[in-house]
C-alpha positions as CSV (number, residue, x, y, z in Angstrom):
1,M,-3.5,78.5,-7.3
2,L,-4.0,77.0,-10.8
3,L,-0.4,76.0,-10.8
4,L,-0.7,74.3,-7.4
5,L,-3.8,72.3,-8.6
6,Q,-1.9,71.2,-11.8
7,K,1.0,70.1,-9.7
8,K,-1.3,68.0,-7.4
9,S,-3.0,66.5,-10.4
10,F,0.3,65.5,-11.9
11,L,1.5,63.9,-8.6
12,Y,-1.8,62.0,-8.3
13,I,-1.4,60.6,-11.9
14,L,2.2,59.6,-11.1
15,L,1.0,57.8,-7.9
16,V,-1.7,55.9,-9.8
17,L,0.8,54.8,-12.5
18,F,3.3,53.7,-9.8
19,I,0.7,51.6,-8.0
20,G,-0.4,50.1,-11.2
21,F,3.2,49.2,-12.2
22,I,3.9,47.6,-8.8
23,S,0.6,45.6,-9.0
24,C,1.4,44.4,-12.5
25,K,4.9,43.4,-11.5
26,K,3.6,41.6,-8.4
27,E,1.0,39.7,-10.4
28,K,3.6,38.8,-13.0
29,Q,5.8,37.4,-10.3
30,T,3.1,35.3,-8.5
31,S,1.0,34.3,-11.5
32,I,2.0,30.9,-12.8
33,K,0.5,29.4,-15.9
34,I,-0.5,25.8,-15.2
35,P,-0.8,23.5,-18.2
36,K,-3.8,21.3,-18.7
37,A,-3.3,17.9,-17.0
38,K,-3.9,14.5,-18.4
39,E,-5.0,12.0,-15.8
40,R,-3.5,8.6,-16.2
41,T,-6.0,5.7,-16.1
42,L,-6.1,3.5,-13.0
43,K,-8.2,0.4,-13.4
44,Y,-9.0,-0.5,-9.8
45,A,-7.2,1.8,-7.2
46,K,-9.3,4.6,-5.8
47,G,-6.9,6.0,-3.2
48,F,-4.6,7.9,-5.6
49,T,-4.4,9.6,-8.9
50,I,-1.6,10.5,-11.3
51,K,-1.9,13.7,-13.3
52,D,0.5,14.3,-16.1
53,Y,1.5,17.9,-17.0
54,N,4.0,17.0,-19.7
55,T,7.1,18.2,-17.9
56,Y,6.1,16.9,-14.5
57,Q,3.5,14.7,-12.7
58,V,1.4,15.2,-9.6
59,L,0.6,12.3,-7.3
60,E,-2.6,12.9,-5.4
61,I,-3.2,10.6,-2.4
62,K,-6.9,10.9,-1.5
63,N,-7.4,8.2,1.1
64,P,-4.1,7.3,2.9
65,W,-6.1,6.0,5.9
66,P,-9.8,5.4,6.6
67,K,-12.0,8.5,6.7
68,A,-9.0,10.8,5.8
69,E,-10.3,14.3,5.3
70,K,-7.2,15.7,3.5
71,T,-5.8,15.1,0.0
72,Y,-2.0,15.0,-0.2
73,R,-0.4,16.3,-3.4
74,Y,3.2,15.8,-4.5
75,V,5.0,17.2,-7.6
76,C,7.3,14.6,-9.3
77,I,9.7,16.4,-11.6
78,S,13.1,15.9,-13.1
79,Q,16.0,18.1,-12.0
80,E,16.3,19.7,-15.4
81,N,12.6,20.7,-15.5
82,A,12.6,21.8,-11.9
83,A,15.2,24.4,-12.6
84,K,12.9,26.2,-15.0
85,T,9.5,25.5,-13.5
86,S,7.9,27.5,-10.7
87,F,5.3,26.2,-8.3
88,L,3.0,27.7,-5.7
89,K,4.4,25.7,-2.9
90,N,1.3,26.0,-0.7
91,D,-0.5,24.0,-3.4
92,Y,1.6,20.9,-2.8
93,N,3.0,18.9,0.1
94,A,6.4,18.4,-1.5
95,I,8.4,18.8,-4.7
96,I,10.2,15.5,-5.4
97,I,13.1,15.3,-7.9
98,T,12.8,12.1,-9.9
99,P,14.1,9.5,-10.5
100,I,14.8,9.2,-6.8
101,K,18.1,7.5,-5.9
102,N,17.6,6.7,-2.2
103,I,14.4,6.0,-0.2
104,V,13.1,4.9,3.2
105,V,9.9,2.9,3.2
106,T,8.0,2.0,6.4
107,S,5.9,-1.1,5.6
108,T,7.1,-4.5,4.3
109,T,4.2,-4.2,1.8
110,H,6.2,-1.4,0.1
111,I,9.3,-3.6,-0.5
112,P,8.0,-5.8,-3.3
113,A,7.3,-2.8,-5.5
114,L,11.0,-1.8,-5.3
115,E,12.1,-5.3,-6.2
116,L,9.6,-5.6,-9.1
117,L,10.9,-2.3,-10.5
118,G,14.5,-3.4,-10.0
119,E,15.1,-0.6,-7.5
120,E,15.8,-2.5,-4.3
121,K,19.3,-0.9,-4.1
122,T,17.7,2.5,-3.5
123,L,16.4,1.4,-0.1
124,V,18.6,2.8,2.7
125,G,16.6,2.4,5.8
126,F,13.6,0.5,7.2
127,P,11.8,0.3,10.7
128,G,11.8,-3.3,11.9
129,T,14.3,-5.0,9.6
130,E,13.7,-8.4,11.3
131,Y,10.3,-8.5,9.6
132,V,11.7,-8.3,6.1
133,S,11.6,-11.7,4.3
134,S,13.0,-10.7,0.8
135,K,16.3,-12.4,0.2
136,K,17.6,-9.4,-1.8
137,I,16.8,-6.9,0.9
138,R,18.0,-9.2,3.7
139,A,21.4,-9.4,1.9
140,R,21.5,-5.5,1.9
141,I,20.5,-5.4,5.5
142,D,23.2,-7.9,6.5
143,S,25.8,-5.9,4.5
144,G,24.9,-2.7,6.3
145,N,23.4,-1.0,3.3
146,V,19.9,-0.8,4.8
147,R,19.9,0.7,8.3
148,E,17.5,-0.3,11.2
149,L,15.1,2.6,12.0
150,G,13.3,1.2,15.1
151,K,9.5,1.0,14.9
152,N,7.1,2.7,12.5
153,E,5.2,4.4,15.4
154,G,8.5,5.7,16.8
155,I,11.1,5.9,14.0
156,N,14.7,6.6,15.0
157,T,14.7,10.1,13.5
158,E,18.4,10.6,14.4
159,V,19.5,7.8,12.1
160,L,17.0,8.7,9.4
161,L,18.2,12.3,9.3
162,E,21.7,11.0,9.1
163,L,20.7,8.9,6.1
164,N,19.0,11.9,4.5
165,P,16.8,10.0,2.0
166,E,15.2,11.9,-0.8
167,V,11.8,10.4,0.1
168,V,10.2,8.6,3.0
169,V,7.2,6.5,2.1
170,G,5.0,6.3,5.2
171,F,1.6,4.9,6.1
172,G,-0.7,5.9,8.9
173,I,-3.7,4.6,10.7
174,D,-5.1,8.0,11.5
175,G,-2.5,10.6,10.4
176,N,-1.0,11.0,13.9
177,N,2.6,10.0,13.7
178,K,5.0,12.4,15.4
179,S,8.1,10.8,13.8
180,L,6.8,11.5,10.3
181,D,5.8,15.0,11.3
182,L,9.4,15.7,12.5
183,I,10.9,14.2,9.3
184,E,8.7,16.6,7.2
185,K,9.8,19.6,9.3
186,A,13.4,18.6,8.6
187,G,12.7,19.1,4.9
188,I,12.5,15.4,3.8
189,P,9.3,14.7,1.8
190,V,7.0,12.1,3.4
191,L,4.6,10.4,0.9
192,Y,1.6,8.7,2.5
193,N,0.9,5.3,0.9
194,G,-2.7,4.1,1.3
195,D,-2.5,0.7,-0.5
196,W,-3.8,-1.1,2.5
197,V,-7.1,0.9,2.5
198,E,-8.1,-0.3,-1.0
199,T,-11.1,-2.7,-1.1
200,S,-10.0,-5.2,-3.7
201,P,-6.9,-7.3,-4.3
202,L,-6.1,-5.9,-7.7
203,A,-6.6,-2.3,-6.4
204,K,-3.9,-2.9,-3.8
205,A,-1.6,-4.4,-6.4
206,E,-2.1,-1.4,-8.7
207,W,-0.2,0.8,-6.2
208,I,3.0,-0.3,-7.9
209,K,2.2,2.6,-10.3
210,F,2.6,5.0,-7.3
211,F,6.3,3.8,-7.1
212,G,6.6,3.8,-10.9
213,V,6.2,7.6,-10.9
214,L,8.9,8.1,-8.3
215,Y,11.4,6.2,-10.4
216,N,10.3,7.4,-13.8
217,K,9.3,3.8,-14.6
218,E,5.7,4.3,-15.4
219,K,5.7,2.0,-18.4
220,A,7.5,-0.8,-16.4
221,A,5.0,-0.4,-13.6
222,D,2.1,-0.6,-16.0
223,S,3.5,-3.7,-17.6
224,I,4.1,-5.5,-14.3
225,F,0.6,-4.7,-13.1
226,N,-0.9,-5.8,-16.4
227,T,0.8,-9.2,-16.0
228,I,-0.4,-9.6,-12.5
229,E,-3.9,-8.7,-13.5
230,K,-3.9,-11.1,-16.5
231,E,-2.7,-14.0,-14.2
232,Y,-5.3,-13.2,-11.6
233,I,-8.2,-13.0,-14.1
234,T,-7.1,-16.2,-15.9
235,A,-6.9,-18.1,-12.6
236,K,-10.4,-16.8,-11.6
237,K,-11.9,-18.0,-14.9
238,I,-10.4,-21.5,-14.3
239,A,-11.9,-21.7,-10.8
240,A,-15.3,-20.4,-12.1
241,K,-15.8,-23.6,-14.1
242,V,-15.8,-25.8,-11.0
243,K,-19.3,-26.6,-9.6
244,N,-18.2,-27.9,-6.2
245,K,-17.6,-25.1,-3.7
246,P,-15.9,-26.2,-0.5
247,T,-17.1,-24.5,2.7
248,I,-14.5,-22.3,4.3
249,L,-13.7,-21.2,7.9
250,S,-11.1,-18.6,8.5
251,G,-9.3,-16.9,11.4
252,A,-9.0,-18.0,15.0
253,M,-9.8,-17.1,18.6
254,H,-7.8,-14.8,20.9
255,N,-8.9,-13.8,24.3
256,D,-12.3,-15.3,23.9
257,I,-12.9,-13.5,20.6
258,W,-12.8,-15.1,17.2
259,Y,-11.4,-12.8,14.5
260,L,-12.2,-13.5,10.8
261,P,-12.6,-11.6,7.6
262,N,-15.9,-9.8,6.9
263,G,-17.7,-10.5,3.6
264,T,-16.6,-7.2,2.1
265,S,-12.8,-7.6,2.8
266,T,-10.2,-8.3,0.2
267,E,-9.7,-11.8,1.9
268,A,-13.3,-12.6,1.2
269,Q,-13.0,-11.3,-2.3
270,L,-10.1,-13.7,-2.9
271,L,-12.2,-16.6,-1.6
272,K,-15.1,-15.6,-3.8
273,D,-12.8,-15.4,-6.9
274,A,-11.4,-18.8,-5.9
275,N,-15.0,-20.1,-6.2
276,T,-15.5,-21.2,-2.6
277,N,-18.3,-20.9,-0.1
278,Y,-16.9,-18.7,2.6
279,L,-19.4,-19.0,5.4
280,W,-19.4,-15.3,6.3
281,Q,-19.4,-14.0,2.7
282,D,-22.7,-12.2,3.3
283,S,-21.5,-10.1,6.2
284,E,-20.7,-6.4,5.7
285,G,-18.7,-3.8,7.5
286,T,-15.1,-2.6,7.9
287,G,-12.3,-4.5,9.6
288,S,-12.6,-8.0,10.9
289,L,-15.6,-9.7,12.3
290,Q,-15.4,-10.4,16.1
291,L,-17.5,-13.3,17.2
292,N,-17.7,-15.7,20.1
293,F,-16.6,-19.3,19.8
294,E,-20.2,-20.7,20.0
295,S,-21.5,-18.7,17.1
296,V,-18.4,-19.7,15.0
297,F,-18.7,-23.4,15.9
298,I,-22.4,-23.7,15.2
299,K,-21.8,-22.3,11.7
300,A,-18.5,-23.8,10.8
301,Q,-18.0,-27.1,12.7
302,N,-18.4,-29.0,9.4
303,A,-16.5,-26.6,7.2
304,D,-14.4,-28.4,4.6
305,I,-11.3,-26.2,4.9
306,W,-9.9,-23.9,7.6
307,L,-7.7,-21.1,6.3
308,S,-5.3,-18.7,8.1
309,P,-5.8,-19.7,11.7
310,S,-4.0,-16.6,12.9
311,N,-0.3,-17.2,13.9
312,Y,-0.8,-20.9,15.0
313,S,2.0,-22.8,13.3
314,S,0.9,-26.4,13.9
315,L,-2.1,-28.6,14.8
316,E,-0.7,-29.1,18.3
317,H,-0.2,-25.4,18.8
318,L,-3.8,-24.8,17.7
319,K,-5.2,-27.6,20.0
320,N,-3.1,-26.4,23.0
321,A,-4.6,-22.9,22.6
322,S,-8.1,-24.4,22.9
323,A,-9.2,-28.0,23.0
324,H,-12.4,-26.9,21.3
325,N,-10.4,-26.2,18.1
326,A,-9.9,-30.0,17.6
327,E,-13.7,-30.4,17.4
328,F,-13.9,-28.9,13.9
329,K,-14.2,-31.2,11.0
330,A,-11.3,-29.4,9.2
331,F,-9.1,-30.1,12.2
332,K,-10.0,-33.8,12.3
333,N,-9.3,-34.1,8.6
334,K,-6.1,-32.1,8.8
335,N,-7.5,-29.6,6.3
336,I,-6.0,-26.5,7.8
337,Y,-3.7,-24.2,5.8
338,S,-1.7,-21.2,7.0
339,S,0.9,-18.8,5.6
340,T,2.6,-18.5,9.0
341,N,5.4,-21.0,8.3
342,T,6.6,-19.5,5.0
343,T,9.1,-17.0,6.3
344,G,12.4,-15.2,5.6
345,D,15.6,-16.0,7.4
346,T,14.6,-13.8,10.4
347,G,11.0,-14.9,10.7
348,G,9.3,-12.3,8.5
349,V,6.1,-13.8,7.0
350,L,6.3,-13.8,3.2
351,Y,2.6,-13.4,2.8
352,F,2.4,-10.2,4.8
353,E,5.2,-8.7,2.6
354,L,4.4,-9.9,-0.9
355,G,0.7,-11.0,-0.8
356,M,-0.7,-7.5,-1.4
357,S,1.5,-7.0,-4.4
358,R,0.9,-10.4,-5.9
359,P,-2.8,-11.3,-5.4
360,D,-2.4,-13.6,-8.5
361,L,-0.2,-15.9,-6.4
362,V,-2.6,-15.7,-3.4
363,L,-5.5,-16.6,-5.6
364,K,-3.7,-19.5,-7.2
365,D,-2.8,-20.8,-3.7
366,L,-6.4,-20.7,-2.7
367,I,-7.5,-22.4,-5.9
368,K,-4.9,-25.1,-5.4
369,I,-6.1,-25.7,-1.8
370,C,-9.8,-25.6,-2.5
371,H,-9.8,-27.3,-5.9
372,P,-6.8,-29.6,-5.9
373,E,-7.7,-31.0,-9.3
374,L,-6.9,-27.6,-10.9
375,L,-3.5,-26.0,-11.5
376,K,-1.8,-29.3,-11.4
377,D,1.6,-27.9,-12.2
378,Y,1.4,-25.2,-9.6
379,D,3.0,-25.4,-6.2
380,L,1.8,-23.5,-3.2
381,Y,3.7,-20.2,-2.8
382,F,2.5,-18.8,0.5
383,F,0.4,-21.4,2.2
384,E,1.2,-24.8,3.8
385,R,-1.0,-27.4,5.4
386,L,-0.5,-27.4,9.1
387,K,1.2,-30.5,10.5
C-alpha cells in the first residue's frame, strides 16, 4: 500500500513538472519582447503617427475617413531585419518590407509624393489613368509601365493581382470597398491614406512623411515638407502686411444648390492666410455649404473676386448655366478665377492632383490674385482668369 502511494506521488510530480515545462516552452515561443518606441514628431497632421522601434517602424493610421472607429497599424521593416524579428500578426494589419519597389496608389493626390521623393518609377498601376496630369507619370502610362485599373470603387482586381504590387495605397469614404477587401485577402497589403480628412493645408501636405517611411526616405520627406512649410509661412507673412482685404465669393450652383466651402475647411483656411475677406468665413461644419441662389446673391453680389466656380471653364459657360451668374459684380468685372483650365494632356486637373501636396503654391496663387501688387515675379501656377 505504501509503495502504491509513493508511486502515485511520483507520477503526480512528474505530471506537474511536464505541464510546467510545456507552459514555459509555450510562453517562450509566444512571448515577444517589444522595444520601447520613439514617436516621430509631426507638426500638423493628426491622422497618422510614425513609431520608431530602431530596427523597424510602425505606421498608425488613426483617421482614414471621417468618424473612423478603427486604427490601422502597419509594420515597415527591411528584409534583413524581418528575417530575425518576430511579430504577433494579430497586432498589425500588414508587415511591409521596405523600401518598396512597386506600388499601386488609388488617388491622384498620392502621385505628387512619389514624384517629390523621386520614386515615380515604382508606380505600376492606377485606377482612372485619364485623370493623371503629371507629365512623368503620363509618359509611363503611355509606355505601358503604369496599367489602367478601372475605377477606385471597383478596381480591376484581375489586373492588379497580375501586377502583384508590394503595397496598395487606398483611400475610403467609409471603409466599405469590396475591391480593397479582396486585394487584402489575396495577401497584398492595403494601406489606407487619410490625407484628405486633415483640417489644414499643411497637415495634408505633411502626409509625404507617410510615403517617406515606405521608401526609407524619412529624411528626404522631412526636408521636402520643411521647404513647403517655409514657403507657405513666408507667403502668409507677406500677405498679412496688406490692409485691404478683397471680398471673396466661391463655388457655383448645380441643380438649384450653390456649393461653397464652409468656414472651417482647408479652402477657407487658405483664403484666410491669403488675407482676404471670405464672405462665409464664420460658418462652421463639415463638408461644403449648400445654399440657394438668393441667399448667395444677397451676400455676394458685390464681392470683389469670384474663385473656383466649379467646373465652368469660361464666362460664357458660366452665363449659359444661369443668366443670374452675370449679375454678380465679379462677373461684370471679369474677376473670376478657376483652376479648371490648367490640365494634363488627357484633361486631368493639375490642382486636384498637386494642390494638396503643394499648399504653398496654392497660397501664392491666391495672394497673386487677391493682392496683385505682391509677389511681382510670381506667375499663377494653378489658377487662370476666366475668359
